[in-house]
Short mmCIF file of the C-alpha atoms (twelve columns), coordinates in Angstrom:
data_MODEL
# 
_entry.id   MODEL 
# 
loop_
_atom_site.group_PDB 
_atom_site.id 
_atom_site.type_symbol 
_atom_site.label_atom_id 
_atom_site.label_alt_id 
_atom_site.label_comp_id 
_atom_site.label_asym_id 
_atom_site.label_seq_id 
_atom_site.Cartn_x 
_atom_site.Cartn_y 
_atom_site.Cartn_z 
_atom_site.pdbx_PDB_model_num 
ATOM 1   C CA . MET A 1   -0.134  -0.191  0.015  1 
ATOM 2   C CA . LYS A 2   1.068   3.761   -0.759 1 
ATOM 3   C CA . LEU A 3   0.274   6.535   1.145  1 
ATOM 4   C CA . THR A 4   1.705   10.080  0.459  1 
ATOM 5   C CA . GLY A 5   0.772   13.790  2.036  1 
ATOM 6   C CA . SER A 6   3.065   16.590  2.605  1 
ATOM 7   C CA . TYR A 7   2.937   19.669  5.581  1 
ATOM 8   C CA . LYS A 8   3.881   23.468  5.057  1 
ATOM 9   C CA . LEU A 9   5.956   24.284  8.125  1 
ATOM 10  C CA . GLY A 10  6.619   27.601  9.135  1 
ATOM 11  C CA . VAL A 11  10.540  27.259  10.152 1 
ATOM 12  C CA . LYS A 12  13.903  26.676  8.121  1 
ATOM 13  C CA . LYS A 13  14.752  23.603  6.374  1 
ATOM 14  C CA . GLU A 14  17.990  23.081  8.404  1 
ATOM 15  C CA . LEU A 15  15.365  23.179  11.478 1 
ATOM 16  C CA . VAL A 16  13.316  20.710  10.368 1 
ATOM 17  C CA . TRP A 17  16.409  18.708  9.055  1 
ATOM 18  C CA . LYS A 18  17.697  18.504  12.641 1 
ATOM 19  C CA . ALA A 19  14.133  17.346  13.927 1 
ATOM 20  C CA . LEU A 20  13.623  14.434  11.675 1 
ATOM 21  C CA . ASN A 21  17.533  13.356  13.282 1 
ATOM 22  C CA . ASP A 22  16.174  13.649  16.552 1 
ATOM 23  C CA . ALA A 23  15.545  10.467  18.092 1 
ATOM 24  C CA . ASN A 24  13.319  12.031  21.060 1 
ATOM 25  C CA . VAL A 25  11.516  13.854  18.635 1 
ATOM 26  C CA . LEU A 26  10.877  10.793  16.392 1 
ATOM 27  C CA . LYS A 27  10.099  8.529   19.845 1 
ATOM 28  C CA . GLN A 28  6.870   10.925  20.197 1 
ATOM 29  C CA . CYS A 29  5.847   10.736  16.664 1 
ATOM 30  C CA . ILE A 30  5.119   7.287   16.359 1 
ATOM 31  C CA . PRO A 31  2.052   6.251   17.231 1 
ATOM 32  C CA . GLY A 32  1.992   4.521   20.754 1 
ATOM 33  C CA . CYS A 33  5.964   3.931   20.771 1 
ATOM 34  C CA . GLU A 34  6.901   3.036   24.229 1 
ATOM 35  C CA . THR A 35  11.255  2.523   23.630 1 
ATOM 36  C CA . PHE A 36  12.972  4.001   20.034 1 
ATOM 37  C CA . GLU A 37  17.153  4.178   21.269 1 
ATOM 38  C CA . GLN A 38  20.039  4.350   18.858 1 
ATOM 39  C CA . GLU A 39  21.642  1.271   18.545 1 
ATOM 40  C CA . SER A 40  25.040  3.194   19.020 1 
ATOM 41  C CA . ASP A 41  26.155  6.467   18.616 1 
ATOM 42  C CA . ASP A 42  27.295  7.074   15.276 1 
ATOM 43  C CA . SER A 43  24.226  4.430   13.921 1 
ATOM 44  C CA . SER A 44  21.313  5.837   12.068 1 
ATOM 45  C CA . VAL A 45  19.777  2.152   13.022 1 
ATOM 46  C CA . PHE A 46  17.138  2.766   16.287 1 
ATOM 47  C CA . LYS A 47  15.385  0.145   18.194 1 
ATOM 48  C CA . ALA A 48  11.580  0.833   19.134 1 
ATOM 49  C CA . ILE A 49  8.462   -1.113  20.829 1 
ATOM 50  C CA . ALA A 50  5.258   0.739   19.600 1 
ATOM 51  C CA . THR A 51  1.860   -0.816  21.051 1 
ATOM 52  C CA . ASN A 52  -0.917  0.303   18.459 1 
ATOM 53  C CA . GLN A 53  -4.315  -0.618  18.250 1 
ATOM 54  C CA . ILE A 54  -5.265  -2.362  14.814 1 
ATOM 55  C CA . GLY A 55  -9.139  -2.990  14.801 1 
ATOM 56  C CA . PRO A 56  -10.187 -5.225  17.617 1 
ATOM 57  C CA . MET A 57  -6.224  -6.077  17.988 1 
ATOM 58  C CA . ASN A 58  -4.441  -4.300  19.824 1 
ATOM 59  C CA . ALA A 59  -0.956  -5.502  18.891 1 
ATOM 60  C CA . THR A 60  2.975   -4.813  20.690 1 
ATOM 61  C CA . PHE A 61  5.486   -4.537  17.943 1 
ATOM 62  C CA . SER A 62  9.107   -4.270  18.138 1 
ATOM 63  C CA . GLY A 63  11.517  -4.092  15.575 1 
ATOM 64  C CA . LYS A 64  14.199  -1.826  13.731 1 
ATOM 65  C CA . ILE A 65  13.920  1.523   12.011 1 
ATOM 66  C CA . THR A 66  16.661  2.831   9.790  1 
ATOM 67  C CA . ILE A 67  17.782  5.652   8.356  1 
ATOM 68  C CA . SER A 68  19.009  5.297   4.746  1 
ATOM 69  C CA . ASN A 69  19.216  7.807   1.458  1 
ATOM 70  C CA . ILE A 70  20.337  10.885  3.594  1 
ATOM 71  C CA . LYS A 71  20.816  13.910  1.519  1 
ATOM 72  C CA . GLU A 72  21.715  16.612  4.234  1 
ATOM 73  C CA . ASN A 73  19.184  19.262  4.387  1 
ATOM 74  C CA . ASP A 74  16.692  17.725  1.505  1 
ATOM 75  C CA . SER A 75  15.640  14.210  1.999  1 
ATOM 76  C CA . TYR A 76  16.213  10.802  3.446  1 
ATOM 77  C CA . THR A 77  14.237  7.571   4.041  1 
ATOM 78  C CA . LEU A 78  13.224  5.754   7.018  1 
ATOM 79  C CA . THR A 79  12.624  1.866   6.688  1 
ATOM 80  C CA . GLY A 80  11.114  -0.008  9.472  1 
ATOM 81  C CA . GLU A 81  10.239  -4.117  10.185 1 
ATOM 82  C CA . GLY A 82  8.151   -5.375  13.383 1 
ATOM 83  C CA . GLN A 83  7.185   -7.968  14.305 1 
ATOM 84  C CA . SER A 84  4.858   -9.095  16.967 1 
ATOM 85  C CA . SER A 85  2.147   -11.675 18.221 1 
ATOM 86  C CA . VAL A 86  -0.802  -10.980 15.755 1 
ATOM 87  C CA . GLY A 87  1.689   -10.439 12.248 1 
ATOM 88  C CA . PHE A 88  4.547   -7.771  11.086 1 
ATOM 89  C CA . ALA A 89  5.290   -4.812  9.362  1 
ATOM 90  C CA . ASN A 90  7.913   -3.303  7.439  1 
ATOM 91  C CA . GLY A 91  7.515   -0.164  5.167  1 
ATOM 92  C CA . SER A 92  9.645   2.751   3.639  1 
ATOM 93  C CA . ALA A 93  8.782   6.648   4.172  1 
ATOM 94  C CA . ASN A 94  10.513  8.715   1.741  1 
ATOM 95  C CA . VAL A 95  10.936  12.557  3.104  1 
ATOM 96  C CA . LYS A 96  11.921  15.211  1.253  1 
ATOM 97  C CA . LEU A 97  12.120  19.311  1.689  1 
ATOM 98  C CA . THR A 98  11.781  21.932  -0.241 1 
ATOM 99  C CA . GLU A 99  11.955  25.689  1.242  1 
ATOM 100 C CA . SER A 100 10.209  28.527  -0.117 1 
ATOM 101 C CA . ASN A 101 10.373  32.051  1.633  1 
ATOM 102 C CA . ASP A 102 11.350  30.593  4.958  1 
ATOM 103 C CA . VAL A 103 8.863   27.862  4.956  1 
ATOM 104 C CA . THR A 104 9.580   24.299  4.189  1 
ATOM 105 C CA . ASN A 105 7.313   21.714  2.643  1 
ATOM 106 C CA . LEU A 106 7.337   18.125  4.319  1 
ATOM 107 C CA . ASN A 107 6.797   15.795  1.528  1 
ATOM 108 C CA . TYR A 108 6.173   12.415  1.974  1 
ATOM 109 C CA . GLU A 109 5.642   8.757   0.727  1 
ATOM 110 C CA . VAL A 110 5.282   5.650   2.432  1 
ATOM 111 C CA . ASN A 111 5.047   2.047   1.609  1 
ATOM 112 C CA . LEU A 112 3.532   -0.640  3.699  1 
ATOM 113 C CA . ASN A 113 3.219   -4.345  4.046  1 
ATOM 114 C CA . VAL A 114 1.504   -6.253  6.487  1 
ATOM 115 C CA . GLY A 115 1.242   -10.000 7.284  1 
ATOM 116 C CA . GLY A 116 0.090   -12.637 9.790  1 
ATOM 117 C CA . LYS A 117 -3.151  -12.580 11.642 1 
ATOM 118 C CA . VAL A 118 -3.036  -8.784  10.959 1 
ATOM 119 C CA . ALA A 119 -3.308  -9.150  7.558  1 
ATOM 120 C CA . GLN A 120 -6.419  -11.044 8.078  1 
ATOM 121 C CA . LEU A 121 -8.351  -7.684  9.054  1 
ATOM 122 C CA . GLY A 122 -9.019  -7.193  5.571  1 
ATOM 123 C CA . SER A 123 -7.451  -4.392  3.246  1 
ATOM 124 C CA . ARG A 124 -9.856  -1.830  4.085  1 
ATOM 125 C CA . LEU A 125 -9.135  -1.850  7.862  1 
ATOM 126 C CA . ILE A 126 -5.076  -1.638  7.224  1 
ATOM 127 C CA . ASP A 127 -5.556  0.725   4.732  1 
ATOM 128 C CA . GLY A 128 -7.452  3.233   6.808  1 
ATOM 129 C CA . VAL A 129 -4.977  2.708   10.214 1 
ATOM 130 C CA . ALA A 130 -2.338  2.546   7.492  1 
ATOM 131 C CA . LYS A 131 -3.511  5.884   6.597  1 
ATOM 132 C CA . LYS A 132 -4.094  7.228   10.151 1 
ATOM 133 C CA . MET A 133 -0.980  6.159   11.616 1 
ATOM 134 C CA . SER A 134 1.204   7.888   8.577  1 
ATOM 135 C CA . ASP A 135 -0.597  11.496  9.352  1 
ATOM 136 C CA . TYR A 136 -0.159  11.047  12.969 1 
ATOM 137 C CA . PHE A 137 3.257   10.605  12.714 1 
ATOM 138 C CA . PHE A 138 4.125   13.554  9.952  1 
ATOM 139 C CA . GLY A 139 1.324   15.857  11.694 1 
ATOM 140 C CA . ARG A 140 2.688   15.569  15.369 1 
ATOM 141 C CA . PHE A 141 5.879   15.806  13.703 1 
ATOM 142 C CA . SER A 142 4.656   18.736  12.202 1 
ATOM 143 C CA . ASP A 143 3.133   20.111  15.482 1 
ATOM 144 C CA . ILE A 144 6.500   19.526  17.525 1 
ATOM 145 C CA . VAL A 145 8.089   21.350  15.136 1 
ATOM 146 C CA . ALA A 146 6.147   24.123  14.066 1 
ATOM 147 C CA . PRO A 147 3.048   24.160  15.880 1 
ATOM 148 C CA . ILE A 148 0.368   26.563  14.475 1 
ATOM 149 C CA . LYS A 149 -0.354  29.546  16.312 1 
ATOM 150 C CA . ASN A 150 -3.166  31.413  16.753 1 
ATOM 151 C CA . GLU A 151 -3.607  34.574  18.690 1 
ATOM 152 C CA . LYS A 152 -7.126  35.821  20.330 1 
ATOM 153 C CA . SER A 153 -7.908  38.675  19.363 1 
ATOM 154 C CA . GLU A 154 -9.480  39.896  22.689 1 
ATOM 155 C CA . THR A 155 -6.555  38.869  25.102 1 
ATOM 156 C CA . GLY A 156 -3.198  38.804  22.454 1 
ATOM 157 C CA . GLU A 157 -2.969  35.273  24.251 1 
ATOM 158 C CA . ILE A 158 -1.380  32.910  22.035 1 
ATOM 159 C CA . ILE A 159 -3.368  29.555  21.156 1 
ATOM 160 C CA . LYS A 160 -1.100  26.554  19.667 1 
ATOM 161 C CA . LYS A 161 -3.145  24.297  17.607 1 
ATOM 162 C CA . LYS A 162 -2.622  20.610  17.350 1 
ATOM 163 C CA . ARG A 163 -2.840  19.217  13.996 1 
ATOM 164 C CA . VAL A 164 -3.517  15.887  15.233 1 
ATOM 165 C CA . VAL A 165 -4.760  14.566  18.601 1 
ATOM 166 C CA . GLU A 166 -2.819  12.290  20.174 1 
ATOM 167 C CA . LEU A 167 -3.698  8.868   19.955 1 
ATOM 168 C CA . LYS A 168 -4.417  6.478   22.694 1 
ATOM 169 C CA . SER A 169 -5.631  2.648   22.581 1 
ATOM 170 C CA . ASN A 170 -9.368  2.004   23.531 1 
ATOM 171 C CA . PHE A 171 -9.053  -1.367  23.468 1 
ATOM 172 C CA . LEU A 172 -10.727 -1.829  27.117 1 
ATOM 173 C CA . ASN A 173 -13.149 0.502   26.405 1 
ATOM 174 C CA . ASN A 174 -13.883 -1.198  22.733 1 
ATOM 175 C CA . TYR A 175 -14.072 -4.831  23.128 1 
ATOM 176 C CA . ILE A 176 -12.997 -5.525  26.882 1 
ATOM 177 C CA . TYR A 177 -15.787 -3.957  29.072 1 
ATOM 178 C CA . PRO A 178 -18.721 -4.397  25.928 1 
ATOM 179 C CA . VAL A 179 -17.661 -8.383  26.348 1 
ATOM 180 C CA . ILE A 180 -18.142 -8.507  30.089 1 
ATOM 181 C CA . VAL A 181 -21.161 -5.967  30.307 1 
ATOM 182 C CA . ILE A 182 -22.646 -8.989  27.688 1 
ATOM 183 C CA . PHE A 183 -21.621 -11.657 29.768 1 
ATOM 184 C CA . ILE A 184 -23.603 -10.309 33.274 1 
ATOM 185 C CA . LEU A 185 -26.876 -9.545  31.494 1 
ATOM 186 C CA . LEU A 186 -26.620 -13.120 29.849 1 
ATOM 187 C CA . ALA A 187 -25.870 -14.661 33.472 1 
ATOM 188 C CA . VAL A 188 -28.965 -12.239 34.465 1 
ATOM 189 C CA . VAL A 189 -31.043 -14.228 31.790 1 
ATOM 190 C CA . ILE A 190 -30.328 -17.528 32.382 1 
ATOM 191 C CA . PHE A 191 -30.371 -17.168 36.579 1 
ATOM 192 C CA . TYR A 192 -33.793 -15.653 35.548 1 
ATOM 193 C CA . PHE A 193 -34.829 -18.358 33.344 1 
ATOM 194 C CA . VAL A 194 -33.573 -20.953 35.830 1 
ATOM 195 C CA . SER A 195 -35.114 -19.776 39.233 1 
ATOM 196 C CA . ARG A 196 -38.875 -20.013 37.185 1 
# 
């Protein structure tokens, strides 16, 4: 599956490039990221662990992310592969920066492959989750690097507007709690008919 997108950032290209190479910034951008560590100081390989909800499954993926095809202050490729008890995911994101009048355009193209139980959920669901996660990653990155600022006319107070809302797992709310409620109701119905 292939996804593309772009963001306009009101900062110079060098600042965006620096953030694209900062492990702490990247960790904040990966949905559900628990750890994101560089293998060694001079390495462009990172180890990551992230937990995300994909349809009815809550999956914890562990794997590696590699930065390659580096053209300083211009472009690079993020390549990742992850394994989970519910399947695997691998893919790449080509990131390109262009600057015009102190505004940086961040363009990306993501290619993604999934397999295992996750792939059995169907391409529509997987495509939707992939788009949401891709938009989240680059939207969150844009919020960190160049937040949108709106000024309140009455007070002059500057308010930062977010491009994306932080993703949280709703696995318990969406699946476990309703199943428990159904079992309780079923037990009440069985008890009612048995006690008659």
